[in-house]
C-alpha positions in Angstrom: 221.0 -20.8 -122.6 221.8 -17.1 -122.3 221.7 -15.2 -119.1 221.7 -11.5 -118.1 222.4 -10.0 -114.7 219.4 -9.3 -112.5 220.3 -5.6 -112.1 219.2 -5.2 -115.7 215.9 -7.1 -115.4 214.9 -7.6 -111.7 216.5 -6.1 -108.6 214.8 -8.7 -106.3 216.2 -10.7 -103.4 215.6 -14.5 -103.2 213.0 -15.2 -100.5 214.4 -18.7 -99.9 218.1 -18.0 -99.3 218.2 -14.2 -99.3 220.7 -14.2 -102.1 221.0 -11.1 -104.4 222.7 -13.0 -107.2 219.8 -13.3 -109.6 220.0 -13.9 -113.3 217.6 -13.5 -116.1 217.0 -16.4 -118.5 216.1 -14.9 -121.9 214.8 -18.2 -123.3 212.2 -18.8 -120.6 211.8 -15.1 -119.6 212.4 -16.0 -115.9 214.4 -14.4 -113.1 216.2 -17.3 -111.3 218.3 -17.3 -108.1 221.8 -18.5 -109.1 222.4 -19.9 -105.5 219.4 -22.1 -104.9 217.7 -22.2 -108.3 214.4 -20.7 -107.1 212.3 -18.9 -109.8 211.8 -15.3 -108.5 209.8 -14.0 -111.5 208.4 -15.5 -114.6 206.8 -14.2 -117.8 209.1 -11.2 -117.9 209.0 -9.3 -121.1 212.2 -9.7 -123.0 213.4 -6.5 -124.8 215.8 -8.3 -127.1 215.1 -9.8 -130.6 213.5 -13.2 -130.9 216.2 -14.4 -133.3 219.8 -15.2 -132.8 222.7 -13.6 -134.7 226.1 -15.3 -135.2 227.6 -12.6 -137.5 227.2 -9.1 -138.7 225.4 -10.3 -141.8 222.8 -12.1 -139.7 222.0 -8.8 -137.9 221.7 -7.0 -141.2 219.5 -9.6 -142.9 217.2 -10.1 -139.9 216.7 -6.5 -139.0 213.2 -5.3 -139.8 213.1 -1.8 -138.3 212.9 1.2 -140.6 213.5 4.9 -140.0 212.3 6.0 -136.5 209.3 8.3 -136.3 210.1 11.9 -135.6 208.1 15.1 -135.1 210.5 16.9 -137.4 208.8 15.1 -140.4 205.5 16.4 -141.7 204.1 12.9 -141.6 206.2 11.9 -138.5 207.9 9.3 -140.8 204.8 7.0 -140.8 203.3 7.6 -144.2 203.4 5.1 -147.1 205.5 5.5 -150.3 204.9 3.6 -153.5 208.2 2.9 -155.3 208.8 4.1 -158.9 210.4 0.8 -159.9 208.1 -1.2 -162.1 208.9 -4.6 -160.4 207.0 -6.5 -157.8 208.3 -7.8 -154.4 210.0 -10.7 -156.1 211.8 -8.5 -158.5 209.7 -9.6 -161.5 208.7 -6.9 -164.0 205.0 -6.1 -163.8 202.8 -6.2 -166.9 201.7 -3.1 -168.9 198.1 -3.4 -167.5 199.4 -3.6 -163.9 201.8 -0.7 -164.6 199.0 1.7 -165.5 197.2 0.7 -162.3 200.3 1.2 -160.2 200.9 4.6 -161.8 197.4 5.7 -160.9 197.9 4.5 -157.3 201.2 6.5 -157.2 199.4 9.6 -158.4 196.5 9.4 -155.9 199.0 8.6 -153.1 200.9 11.8 -154.0 197.8 13.9 -154.2 196.3 12.6 -150.9 199.6 13.4 -149.0 199.7 17.0 -150.3 196.1 18.0 -150.6 195.9 19.6 -147.1 197.4 23.0 -146.4 198.3 21.7 -142.9 200.8 19.1 -144.4 202.1 21.6 -147.0 202.8 24.1 -144.2 204.7 21.5 -142.2 206.7 20.4 -145.2 207.9 24.0 -145.8 208.5 24.7 -142.2 210.5 21.5 -141.5 212.6 22.1 -144.7 213.7 25.4 -143.1 214.2 23.6 -139.8 216.5 21.1 -141.4 218.6 24.0 -142.9 218.9 25.6 -139.5 220.0 22.3 -138.0 222.7 21.8 -140.6 224.0 25.4 -140.4 224.1 25.6 -136.6 224.9 21.9 -135.8 221.9 21.6 -133.5 221.1 18.3 -131.8 218.3 16.0 -132.7 216.7 16.5 -129.2 216.6 20.2 -129.8 215.1 19.8 -133.3 212.4 17.5 -131.9 211.5 20.1 -129.3 211.4 22.9 -131.9 209.2 20.8 -134.1 206.9 20.2 -131.2 206.6 23.9 -130.5 205.8 24.6 -134.1 203.1 21.9 -134.3 201.5 23.4 -131.2 201.6 26.9 -132.7 200.1 25.5 -136.0 197.3 23.7 -134.1 196.5 27.0 -132.2 196.4 28.8 -135.6 199.1 31.3 -134.6 200.7 30.9 -138.0 197.9 32.7 -139.8 199.1 35.9 -141.3 202.7 35.4 -140.2 205.8 34.2 -141.9 206.6 30.5 -141.6 210.4 31.3 -141.5 210.0 33.7 -138.6 207.8 31.3 -136.6 210.1 28.4 -137.1 213.0 30.6 -135.9 210.9 31.4 -132.8 210.3 27.7 -132.2 214.0 26.9 -132.5 214.9 29.8 -130.2 212.3 28.6 -127.6 213.8 25.1 -127.7 217.3 26.5 -127.2 216.1 28.5 -124.2 214.3 25.4 -122.8 217.4 23.2 -123.2 219.8 25.9 -122.1 221.6 26.0 -125.4 223.5 29.3 -125.9 222.1 30.4 -129.3 220.9 33.9 -129.9 217.9 34.9 -131.9 220.1 36.8 -134.3 222.2 33.7 -135.0 219.1 31.5 -135.7 217.5 34.3 -137.9 220.7 34.6 -139.9 220.8 30.8 -140.5 217.1 30.9 -141.7 217.6 34.1 -143.7 214.8 36.0 -142.0 214.3 39.2 -140.0 215.3 38.9 -136.4 212.9 41.6 -135.2 209.9 39.9 -136.6 211.2 36.6 -135.3 211.4 38.1 -131.9 207.7 39.2 -132.1 206.8 35.6 -133.1 208.8 34.3 -130.1 206.9 36.5 -127.7 203.7 35.3 -129.3 204.7 31.7 -128.8 205.6 32.2 -125.1 202.2 34.0 -124.5 200.0 31.5 -126.4 201.7 28.3 -125.6 202.2 29.3 -121.9 206.0 28.4 -122.0 208.1 28.7 -118.9 211.6 29.1 -120.1 214.7 29.4 -117.9 217.2 32.2 -118.5 220.3 31.0 -120.2 223.4 31.1 -118.0 225.9 33.8 -119.2 228.8 31.3 -118.5 227.8 29.2 -121.5 228.0 32.3 -123.7 231.3 33.2 -122.2 233.0 29.9 -123.2 231.9 30.3 -126.8 232.9 33.9 -127.1 236.3 33.4 -125.5 237.0 30.7 -128.0 236.0 32.9 -131.0 238.0 35.8 -129.6 241.0 33.5 -129.0 241.8 34.9 -125.6 244.1 33.1 -123.1 242.9 30.6 -120.5 243.9 32.9 -117.7 241.7 35.7 -119.1 238.8 33.3 -119.5 239.0 32.1 -115.9 239.3 35.7 -114.6 236.2 36.5 -116.6 234.4 33.6 -115.1 235.1 34.9 -111.6 234.0 38.4 -112.5 230.8 37.1 -114.1 229.9 35.1 -111.0 230.1 38.3 -109.0 228.1 40.4 -111.5 225.3 37.8 -111.7 224.7 38.3 -108.0 224.4 42.0 -108.4 221.1 43.7 -109.2 222.8 45.6 -112.0 222.7 42.5 -114.2 219.0 41.9 -113.9 217.1 42.3 -117.2 220.4 42.5 -119.2 221.1 40.3 -122.3 223.3 37.5 -121.0 225.2 37.4 -124.2 226.1 41.1 -124.1 226.9 40.9 -120.5 229.3 38.0 -121.1 231.0 40.0 -123.9 231.5 43.0 -121.7 232.9 40.9 -118.8 235.3 39.2 -121.2 236.5 42.6 -122.5 237.0 43.8 -118.9 239.0 40.7 -118.1 241.2 41.3 -121.2 241.9 44.8 -120.0 242.7 43.6 -116.5 245.1 40.9 -117.8 246.7 43.3 -120.3 245.7 41.2 -123.3 245.8 43.0 -126.6 242.2 42.5 -127.8 240.1 45.3 -129.4 236.5 46.1 -128.7 235.6 45.3 -132.3 237.2 41.8 -132.0 235.3 40.9 -128.9 232.0 42.4 -130.2 232.3 40.4 -133.4 233.0 37.2 -131.4 229.9 37.8 -129.3 227.8 38.9 -132.4 226.8 42.2 -130.8 227.5 45.9 -131.8 230.3 47.9 -130.3 227.7 50.4 -128.9 226.0 47.5 -126.9 229.4 46.4 -125.7 230.2 49.9 -124.4 226.9 50.2 -122.6 227.3 46.8 -120.8 231.0 47.6 -120.1 229.9 50.7 -118.2 227.8 48.5 -116.0 230.8 46.2 -115.4 233.0 49.2 -114.5 230.5 50.2 -111.7 231.3 46.9 -110.0 234.9 46.6 -111.0 236.2 50.2 -111.2 239.8 49.4 -111.9 
């Protein structure tokens, strides 16, 4: 008989002896008091498998689950697929007459899964999404959110007359903003090989039509990444963090690009600490132009004159 602690299944107290030491019996699906033996709950749903495993081979042979469903697949991973091997389930080769029938079934299955423009659009879009995920090392949670945004845009027919690449970039950027991941629109556009300006227009269109409420990304997250790329010292990075916390409370930072602001603050901290870092080096690390760096640096100098 196998038991689990009650904290995993039932956080009850025994009404007979007021004991909290309750265990769960997976064989009978009952929560039992270990002090007096009273059954607290019965018919509890067991989340474990109905079979026992004694080795790794047992787990592998008895596992029946396939690939999990995902919004990042055009069919959510739930469609059927007819194998191209001409053998049946027992491994016996099928006859010539059966082979022609199976081939016809394969053909119609392929046609039925590609005969709608909706599915073809999703296939193309999620192929681009997979490329962006690999190039930028994005998490599965973010990709699921981006796929959800794109599906909503496709259902609302926002995609009509617009580039699939630009709209998938907008969906990924919206997901990054929603999950507070410090990725710029230019980075994602470069990974997808599309125009960042048109992707920005698609992003504003998504926010407007999908009624998205996205938080502003904290400049501190940009600062950590930029300082690592620029290879500045830890002392300079901590000084930049203190300066940035002061600037964020000042109205001069309102409406400014958090990435550009983080680059300017880091450059100001480098000057303050006497670190030999050029404007071009910091601008390249922050993926902005030197002109933008100088404009934001003038704002930083108004708060920190020296």
